[in-house]
N, C-alpha and C positions, 0 to 999 in steps of 0.2 A: 560464767554463763556470764552472757552477753548479747541483747537484743535490742530493737528502736525503743522499747521499753520499762525494761528491766537490765540491771547488770547487778553483780553482786562482786565486791570488796572483799581484802583479807591483806589483814596486818598483825602481825604477831597470835596473839590466842583472842583475837577481836574478827568478827564478820560482820558487813553491814551491806543488805538489802537493799535497792534503791528502786523505785519502780516509780512509771509516771501516774500523777494521782486522778484520780474519777472525775468526770466530767462536771460533775458539783461544786461549789466553789466551799473551799471548808474542808471537805472530806480528806478525811487522812488512812493508810497504811502503814502497819509498821510489821516488820516479819525481827522478832526474837530465836536466833538460836541458841537453844540448851542443850545439858548433858543428856536428861532423863524426860521423856517430856509426858512418857505414861505416868513418873513417879508427879511432876505438875502437878499434872489433872487431879489424878489421888489428894492432894495441898488444898486446890482452888476451887475443886468441881463444888463442893456447897458453896463455899463463897462467891459465884458468878451465877446459882440457880437462875438467878431473875433477867440471866442477859442473854442474849440469843448464844449459844452454843454448837458447835462440833468436837466430840471429844475426840480424843486421837484417833489417827487413821492414815494408813500408806499410801504416799502418793507413787505414783509411777515413772516419776523425777526423781527418784532414792530419796526423800523425804519422810516423816513418820510427823506430822500436821495435828495440829487443832485450831480451830478459829475463836474468838469471841470477838461479838459485837458491841461496842460500844455507844448507844442511842446517845447517850447527852452529847459528847464530844465529836458524833459522825465519825467514827474510828471504829476502821475494822484492824484487828489484833490476830500477827499468824504467827504461830509458836511452833519449833520446830527443831527435830534433831535430825540429820544424816543418817541413811538406814544401809 
């Protein structure tokens, strides 16, 4: 997938998603692909309960994702798996 603001690169077993940063300097966004987002959510949900989160849900572009906002670093972390 590739647009003017988003692209995905793959090599061997690694995938990186690159997207244009937000308008605020210092804002970061990361996308991490995992094998089982629901299993990961079960493992970490108590550890991230004080952060802004969205538990796993299906996206129309074929990914199951969860989101974690980390205010100390102005970071939005997307964690997903292909469905």
